[in-house]
N, C-alpha and C positions, 0 to 999 in steps of 0.2 A: 503492500500498500505505498502509495506517495506518502511522503511527509508533510501534514499539517497542521501548523498550529494558531489559534488568535485570541490567543490571555481571555478568553471569555472569563475564567474563572477569579484571572486578576482581577478582574471589570467591577464586579459584583463587592471582591474586597478592597478595590481601590474608591469604590463610588462610599463600603464603610467606614471604615476611616477618613473619608470628606464627613460623610453625617454627626461622625464623633469629634467633630472637630470645632473650634470657635468657642468652645465651653472655657468659663471662665469664672473665679471665686473672687470674695472680696477679703481680704487680710483685718486685724485689728485696729491696719491700720487708714481703712478704709481707700487703700488700694487693690486694683481690678488685676488681676493675674490669670493672663489662659494657660487654659490647662492642654500640658502634650499631649498627641495620641501619634503611638506608634503601634506599628506591626509584628509581632511574634508575641506565646509563652513565654514567659521567663521560669527560661531552662538556668540549671548554677552555672554554665557558660554564657549566657546572658546576661543573669546578675554579675559575676566575676566581671566581664568587660564594660560594665553599667558601673561597677566602683572601682577601674581602673587599675583592676587586679589587685587591690590593696585592703586586706580584712578591716582596714581604719577605716573607712568608708561606705557610706549607703549611703545604696539610688537614692537617688530626687524624688520631691512627692510635692504633689499632686500631682501626674500621673494618670495616664489610662493606656492598656495595650489591649491590641485585639488580635484571637486567633483561632482559627477553623477544630471544632471541636468533632464534627463530624458532615459527610453529605453520603447521601441515600438515594437509589433511584426510589420515586415518587412512583410507583404500578397506578397509584390510583389517576393519574393523570397522564398514561400513555396512551393513545391515535395509531392510525392508519400511519405504522412506519414509512410502506409507501405514497403518501401524496405528498403531490408536488404543485405548490402555487404559485400563477405566475401573474407579474406582476408590471404591464407598458406603461413606458413612463418617457417624456418628454424633456428636453432639459432646453430652457432658457440659452437662447443663443449671447455667446460669445467677441466681441470685438478686439482681437487683442491692440490692436492701434492706440486705438481707444482706451485701454483697459475698461470695459465696464461692460454690463451687461444691454444687451438689445432688448425691445418688445416681442422680438418677436421668436419663432420655437427651431431648435437649435437640435443635436441630438437624443434620438431617436435607440430605449434601451429595453428587451422584455429581462425579467428577473427572476430566473427560475429558482425558488425558495423549499426546499425539501424541510421531512419535517423533525420539528428539531427533539431530545430527549427530553423528560422530566425527572429532575435533581429537588434535592432537598437541603441546604447547603446549613449548618448551624452551626453559629458562631457563637465563642465567650467574649464577652468585650471585660478587663479587670480593669476595679478600678481604684488605684494606690490615694492613699491620702495619711496624713497625720497627723490626725486629732478627725471627733467626730463631727464637728461644722465642717469644716470642709468636704468631708463624703457626703450632708443632711444639703448642703450648696447644692453642688454637683449631677447628685441624685436627684432636687426636686423638678430642674430643669432639664432632664432626657426624660423623664419618667411621664412628667405635662406634656408629652408630646407620642405616646406610644396609647392608644384609644379605639382599637386594640391595640393597630397597627398603623405604619405608617409606606409612603409610598414610595419605591426605589425608580430608577430610572437608570440604565446601567452609560444609554447614549441619544442623541437627541436624529439619528442615522431615520429616517425616517418608511425606510423602509426593512429596517430589523424587530421585524413582530416580536421577540424575546427581550426589548430594551424595559417593557416597565416588570416589574416585582413589589412584593407590600414584605418588607421584617416584620417579624412578632415579637414582643418581649413574651417566653416561656416564664421564663422563672428568673428570680433573685436571691445569691445569697450574700447576705449582710454580708457574714468577715468574716473573716480565715483566721481570725487572732482566737489562738482557747488560752487552757491554766498557764502564766508561763513560768518558764522555768527558770530560774538565776538570775539576772541582774541587766538580761539583754532587755530591749522592746524591739515590739515584730513590730511592722509595719503592717497596720492595715489594707485587706484586700477588699473589696464585695466584687463577687461578681453575677454578672447579668448576662442568661442565656437569648441569641435569638435565632431567633427561623428566617429562614427567607425561602420561595421555592423557585428554582433558577434552569433556567431551559440551556443544555449544550445545541447545537446547532453542523450540521455535515458545512462544508462548503456552500457557497450559494454560486450557481450559476448568472451569467450575465452574459447580453450578448447581442451585440453591436445592430442597430433595427438600421433599415433604408427605409422608403417608402412603396406601400401600395401602385404601384404601376400601375397593372391592369386588376378591372372587378370584374368577372368571370361570373354571370349566375344568369340558372337557368328558370326560361320562360318559359315555359311548362312540365307538368311531369313525363313520365313515358303515354307513346301513341295512346297501347294499349291501355291504360287504366285510365286516357279519358274517354276511348271508345266505353268501355265496362264503366264506368259511372255514369257518360248521361246516356246508353242507353243506344250505339246506332244500329241499331239492325241491318247484316247484309253487307256495310262496309268493313274492309281489311285495311288493317294498320302499313302505312307507309313507309319500309325503311328511314330509318332519319341517319343523314351525318353528324355524327357528332361534334366532330371539327368547323361545325358552318358558325360563322359569329357574324356581326354588323359590318357593313362594308359602307365606305358612305358614296351617297350618290349627287355629287360637287359637280354645277351646273355654271360654266366662267362666260360669258357672249364675249361678243365681240363690238367697236365701233371707233373713226376713226375720228379725229377731230379736227378743229377748225387749220389746226398747223401739221393735220397729215399723218400724227401720231398713233399708234393705236394705241383704247384706251381701255380696259379690260376693265368688265360688267357685272358685278354679284346677282346669279337669276337665281341660286339655289343653292346651301350648303347644309342636307339633312344628314338621317338615317335610311338605309333600307337594309330590313332586315331579311334574314333568310325567311322564303316563304313556307318552308317545314312545321310543323307546328311548334315541334323543340329546339330552339337553334339557342343559342351562345350571343349572350354583348358582354365587349368588351366598353369600361371605362376607366382613359387614363388620370394620372396624376391632376387632383385641384381643378379638374373643365376643361384643364389646358387647353386653346386649342392655339392652327397650326393658321401658320397667312406661309405658301409655295409661291415666290414669284420669282418662274424659273430657273434662276442659282442660288437665292436671297430668300432666307426661312427665318420667315420672323412670329413670336409670340404673342398670343391673343392671351388676352387675364380680363375675364369681366369686360368682354368687349372692346376692351382698349388694347390697338396693335401695339406692340412692344410694348404692351403693359408689366410686364414682368421679360427680368432678362435673361440671355442663361446661363449664365453661373447662379442666381440666384432659381432658375431648377431646378439646371442637371446637380447641386450640390444638395439633395435632399436622400437622394440615393448611394446606396450597397455601394455599387460600385463607381470605378471609374473611369472618367470620360476620356479619350485620349479624341485629340486633335488632329484629322485627317489620319482614323482609322474608324474611330466610332462613324454608329451607321442610323440611315432618318428608311424608314419604312413606312411607307403608305398602303394604306387598303382603299380597293375604291368597287363601286357594284359594276359598272361595266367593263373590269380590267377581271381577268382572274388570277394573275396573276400580283404578288407583292413590288411593288415600284420600290426601289432601293439606293442608297446614294451615302458619300463621303459627306460629312459634317466637319465644321474645324467655326469656330464660333470668331466672328471678328475682329480682333484687336484695336479694335479704333473705333466699335465699336457695341459692344457685350450684350446692343439688342438683336440685333442679326448676327447670320449665320450664314456660311460662304455650304452650298453641296458642287460636288459632283457627281449627277448619277449616275449608274449604270446602263449603259444605255441597253444591256444584253434583259432588264429588267423592263424597259420601256416600251412600249407600243408598238407595233412596228408600223412604219411606212404604208397606205398603200396603192402598188404600180396603176398612174394611170396612162395608161396608151394614146398617144396618135397615130399620126399620120410622117411624125417629126423622130417616132418614137415613144418607147416607155420610161418616164420618168418617176420618183416623188417623192418629186421636190416642188416646191415653188417659190419665185423670187420676190416675188412684192403681196402686199394683200391693199385696197387702193376703195376709196369711196371713189364711182366714174363723173363723179357731178360733183369733184374738189380733187381731183389730178388729170395731172393731161399724161395721157397716155405716150404721146411724140418725145416726151425726156424719157419713156421707162422704154420703150424701144431705141433710142438710138444707147442706153446706157449698156443696155443688154440684151445681147444675141437670142432675138426666138421666146422671151420672157415667159414662162408662166403669170397668170394673175388671178389673184380671189380677189370677185366681185364683192364688196359688200352692197352695193344698190342697182338696181334697174337699169340697164346700159339702150335709149328707143324705143318703138314703139309700134306694132305691125298699124296700126293706122296715122303714123308720120308719113309725114311726104316729104319730109328732108329730117333725116338729122342733126346730131352732131356732128362737125367736122370730123372733129380732133376722131371720132371714131371709126370716118369713114375706112373701107377698104382703097388697096387699089386704082379698085377700077371704078370707082367711084360711087360703091354701092354700100347703103345701111346696116349696120352692125349690131347686134338685136340680141340682149343675154338680160335674165333675169338672173335675182340678185341672190348671191352665192354659191352661183356657178365660174368654172374657173376657167378661161379661155386664152389662146395662145395665138401668141403674133409668127405666122410661116414664114415670114417675108412678105408679105402681100395681101395679105387678108386674116381675115382675126377666128380663130375657132374656137366653139366651144369643146373639152375634154373630156371637164364635169359637167355634165347638166343634172345638179339638184334638184329637178321638180324630177326623175328619173329616179331616184333611190330609195328603197324600200326603208321605212322610217324605224325600224328593228335594224338596222346593217350599220354600220360604224366607218367613218375611211376616215383618213391618220393621214396628214398630211404637215410638213418643217420648211416654214418658212426660210428660206438661203439668205433672207437679210437678217435675221434677228435669231436666226437658232433658238424656236418659238414653235412647239408640233400643236396643232392643231385639228379636231374632230369633227367629223357633218351628220348629226345626228337629230332625226325630228324639225326636220324641217330648221337645223339655224346650227352655224362652225360655232365654237367651242374650243373654250385652252384644250387641250388634253390632260392634264394632270394637278392645272395647276388652278389656285384659288384658296378659300379657309375650308381646313378642314378639320372638323369637327372632334371631340374630345374623345378618343377609343378609334376616329380612325392613323391614326396616327403614334407610334411610338419610337422608343430609342432602342439598337441593338448598341453595349458597349461593348 
């Protein structure tokens, strides 16, 4: 067995010595003198030391001596020895730079306390006095405290469940004097016997805690139990994937500002749970949301973007965050795989983190074929009413352009000159179409009106490196936007 010593009995004895310290007596001149207290019974060896090894010197008095008379196990207070009591505690955060405690939560711990063993400690207190008046003064001060007992506390540790005890006065031996022999005067000793119930505890296990990063809760019981409870005749249970979980259904649309810049428009950011009767949902730490903007990540706390810094968020986790090694994982309802990227906190702005996405986890661009070949990328995203396509044609050979607005109309007799073909014919296209210039005319290579609403089309803008998807009649950012709690996590 590994060596263990915590000085538990010693603490009880120390407190008993302190309990009897501070008493005084008044001599014939009216002066108060404090009675010293020492631990140890007065054996011949101790007495010889106190007399400086001389037969001509007697120990000074008054004084009190405390020593253990007995220690016995108290079987009446025995309990289940296998019982373990767990206590979860949280420290206040400490600012080492300012050397002060903060009004925020700090480290978390779990303390596992094992059942202690009960004992009864019997202690004698010898009161040495030179006359009866000394004895009466000191005893009166002591005896009035025990009615019938005095509470004892060995430590102020909040987690020590054995710190409180009581001291009971069991008996008093008034004097040690007997019929005198010869002319030697014996110092009078009064003995008080006290008992106190104590506990001797085994070592306590202390665990450093992190935080609950995922709360996984079952939405309903088993399908068979539900069918049995509600009595659905002729209905069979469908096997359920126990690993199903909530995914984020984020839809972030696009718009073009007056300056021609792409603007992100949040349309929805909610949960899409598994359609199975039995599903699993995860909730992130402190309900923190995540804003993904291309290669930048920001935390959303209580609706405020950047309301929590990354160090504040990460310091509560038990694992160590490493810039450039730790990863962020995104879960989406429209993509069957996790989107993973390696992140690092911006040293100049700790409210931001930079991410390098693993391209193998991103949705794959859809190949769109035209007379000029097959491509999965586009060159520009424009509002045709705000941009001149001639500038784009001169800048890029055979550009592919995603339109956020319509071009022309069949009822027009003369369309916009900037969008005419080389043969002076009008070009007509709808919003959300992808068009291509082949050198002499414009061609629709992606007709949004012919797409199945349940299908997804992915393209990447070469000009910005941002990926987009087409679904249900609109172009959206493929995975950027606000991720609610539970739709993302950090892998350390």
